[in-house]
C-alpha positions in Angstrom: 101.8 119.4 88.2 101.0 123.1 88.5 102.5 123.4 92.0 105.9 125.1 92.2 107.5 125.2 95.6 109.7 128.2 94.6 106.6 130.4 95.5 106.4 129.0 99.0 110.1 128.2 100.0 110.8 129.2 103.6 107.2 129.6 104.7 105.9 128.5 108.1 105.1 125.0 106.8 108.8 124.6 105.6 110.0 125.7 109.0 107.9 123.0 110.7 108.7 120.3 108.2 112.5 120.9 107.9 113.2 121.5 111.6 111.5 118.2 112.4 113.2 116.5 109.5 116.6 117.4 110.9 115.6 115.9 114.2 114.7 112.6 112.6 118.0 112.6 110.7 119.9 113.2 113.9 118.2 110.3 115.5 119.2 108.0 112.6 122.8 109.1 113.0 123.0 107.8 116.5 123.9 104.4 115.1 127.0 104.0 112.9 125.4 101.7 110.4 124.3 103.2 107.0 120.9 104.4 106.3 119.0 105.7 103.2 116.4 108.5 102.7 113.7 108.5 100.1 112.3 112.0 99.4 109.2 111.5 97.3 108.4 115.1 96.3 111.9 116.6 96.2 111.4 119.8 94.2 114.4 121.8 93.0 116.8 121.3 95.9 117.5 124.9 96.7 115.6 128.2 96.2 116.7 131.7 95.5 114.9 134.0 97.9 115.6 137.0 95.6 113.9 135.4 92.7 110.5 136.7 91.4 108.6 133.6 92.6 109.7 134.2 96.3 109.2 137.9 96.1 105.7 137.5 94.6 104.4 135.8 97.7 106.7 137.1 100.5 106.1 133.8 102.4 109.8 133.4 103.4 109.7 137.0 104.9 106.8 135.8 107.1 108.5 132.5 107.8 112.1 131.5 108.0 113.5 135.0 107.7 111.6 135.9 111.0 113.5 133.0 112.7 116.9 133.9 111.4 118.1 135.9 114.4 116.5 133.6 117.0 118.5 132.3 120.0 116.2 129.4 121.1 118.5 126.3 121.4 115.7 124.1 120.1 116.1 125.8 116.7 119.9 125.9 116.6 120.3 122.8 114.3 117.7 124.1 111.9 119.2 127.6 111.7 122.7 126.3 111.4 121.7 124.0 108.5 120.0 127.0 106.8 123.2 129.1 107.2 125.4 126.4 105.8 123.1 126.3 102.7 123.5 130.0 102.0 120.5 131.4 103.9 119.2 134.1 103.9 120.0 134.5 100.2 118.9 130.9 99.5 116.5 128.5 101.2 117.4 124.8 101.1 114.6 122.4 100.2 114.4 119.0 101.9 116.8 117.2 99.5 119.5 119.8 100.2 119.0 119.6 103.9 119.1 115.8 103.8 122.2 115.7 101.7 124.1 118.0 104.0 123.2 115.8 107.0 124.4 112.5 105.4 127.5 110.8 106.5 129.8 109.1 103.9 128.0 105.7 104.3 124.5 107.1 103.8 122.5 107.9 100.6 119.6 109.9 99.3 117.0 109.0 96.6 115.2 112.2 95.5 112.1 111.8 93.3 110.6 114.7 91.3 108.2 114.4 88.4 107.9 118.1 87.3 110.3 118.3 84.3 111.8 121.7 85.0 112.2 121.1 88.7 113.7 117.6 88.0 116.3 119.2 85.7 117.3 121.7 88.3 117.5 119.0 91.0 119.6 116.8 88.8 122.0 119.6 88.0 122.2 120.5 91.8 123.4 117.0 92.6 125.4 116.4 89.4 128.1 113.8 89.9 127.2 113.3 93.6 127.7 109.6 94.3 125.5 109.6 97.4 122.4 111.0 95.6 120.2 109.4 93.0 117.7 111.7 91.3 114.6 110.0 89.8 112.0 111.5 87.4 109.0 109.3 88.2 105.7 109.3 90.0 106.1 109.6 93.7 103.6 106.9 94.6 105.1 104.4 92.2 108.5 105.2 93.5 107.5 104.3 97.1 106.9 100.7 96.0 109.8 100.5 93.6 112.5 101.9 95.8 111.7 100.3 99.1 112.7 98.5 101.2 116.2 99.8 101.3 119.2 97.4 101.2 120.5 99.3 104.3 117.4 97.9 106.2 116.8 101.3 107.9 116.2 104.9 107.0 113.6 107.6 106.4 110.8 108.0 103.9 109.6 111.6 103.5 106.2 112.1 101.8 105.4 115.7 101.0 102.8 116.0 98.2 101.5 119.5 97.2 97.9 118.7 98.0 96.7 120.3 94.7 94.5 117.4 93.6 91.9 115.3 95.3 92.9 112.2 97.1 96.4 113.0 98.5 95.2 112.2 102.1 94.1 108.8 100.8 97.3 108.2 98.9 99.4 109.0 101.9 97.3 106.7 104.1 97.7 103.8 101.5 101.4 104.5 101.2 102.1 104.5 104.9 100.1 101.4 105.5 102.0 99.7 102.7 105.3 100.8 104.0 104.6 99.7 107.6 103.9 96.3 106.1 106.9 95.9 103.8 109.5 98.0 105.5 108.8 98.0 109.2 112.2 99.4 110.3 111.7 102.6 108.3 110.7 106.0 109.8 107.9 107.3 107.6 107.1 111.1 107.8 104.3 112.8 105.9 103.6 116.5 105.7 100.0 117.7 105.5 98.3 121.1 105.4 95.9 122.4 108.1 93.2 124.5 106.6 90.3 123.4 108.7 90.0 120.5 111.1 87.5 118.1 109.5 89.9 116.8 106.7 92.8 116.4 109.3 90.6 114.4 111.7 89.5 112.2 108.8 93.1 111.7 107.8 94.2 110.8 111.3 91.3 108.4 111.7 92.1 106.7 108.3 95.7 106.1 109.4 94.6 104.6 112.7 92.0 102.4 110.9 94.8 101.2 108.5 96.8 100.0 111.5 99.7 102.4 111.0 101.5 102.3 114.4 103.2 103.7 116.4 102.0 107.0 115.0 102.7 110.6 116.2 101.3 113.9 114.8 103.2 117.2 115.3 101.2 120.3 114.4 101.5 124.0 114.3 98.8 126.5 113.4 99.0 130.3 113.1 95.3 130.9 113.8 92.2 128.9 114.5 91.9 126.5 111.6 88.4 127.4 110.4 89.0 128.9 107.0 89.4 126.3 104.2 90.8 128.9 101.8 93.9 129.6 103.9 96.9 127.6 104.9 96.4 128.1 108.7 99.0 125.6 109.7 100.5 122.3 108.9 101.6 119.0 110.5 104.0 116.1 110.2 102.7 112.7 110.9 105.4 110.2 111.8 105.1 106.4 111.8 107.8 104.6 113.8 109.2 107.8 115.4 112.6 107.4 117.0 113.1 107.5 120.7 113.2 111.1 121.9 111.5 112.6 118.8 108.3 113.5 120.6 110.2 115.4 123.3 112.3 117.2 120.7 109.2 118.2 118.7 107.6 119.5 121.8 110.4 122.0 122.1 110.9 122.8 118.4 107.3 123.7 117.5 106.6 126.3 120.3 110.0 127.9 119.4 109.0 128.2 115.8 105.6 129.7 116.8 107.2 132.2 119.1 109.8 133.1 116.5 107.2 133.7 113.8 105.4 136.1 116.0 102.1 134.4 115.4 99.8 136.3 117.8 96.4 135.7 116.1 93.7 134.2 118.2 93.8 130.4 118.3 97.5 129.9 117.3 99.1 126.9 118.9 101.0 123.7 118.6 100.3 120.1 119.5 102.2 116.8 119.8 99.7 113.9 119.7 100.2 110.2 119.9 97.5 108.9 117.5 98.7 105.3 118.2 101.3 104.7 121.0 
């Protein structure tokens, strides 16, 4: 409960997560039938990059702000979505990006337990009939709010990884979701500090039978220092057709735009279970 995303909005992890998120939403919109999205750790919705929290860390300056003038077509949907949300003055969190991508027949459920962030999120979506804001535990919400009546959609799991057991909670949640809502796309963000926990996480997902399963990763340096956020990844269960190819263009474009020239920097798209 001590984690506040306002200190980290627009960092390299957000760039990976949100550019890939928009690709997943675009895939859902290929069909005219309605879909729903569940964002389990929604945060405030939008972040002021001139606020003291963002200025204290400077993470946006080393992240999304470095991409702002890029011309790589793989990043065009992401950069346009940021612009429409008021970037570079503001950085949109996942619920704001999701809401902007919805069609009239689609809806969003945004879950946030932190009292202040929940209040800001609720105010941001005040009187929006397509958005329901919930103040509840994310892991409880996953069971309570699924499967969707629409019978298709996206579940985004994005915990802060500030307490022990988040890898296990994600594994259990994804295994449960693949059992009770097989049509859903399930995407979970995770940090890359050093490789051992990530390998264990991937192995646990495969042992739990989560399939098909794709991991998209970007790291700024060799992930050997457990005290630093060296990179991050998005693991996607039931990825839509074409997503792997899109991710294989998006991630190198982000890495190049960030100017990450440290030894060992790279990206990877890995089918953990075809």
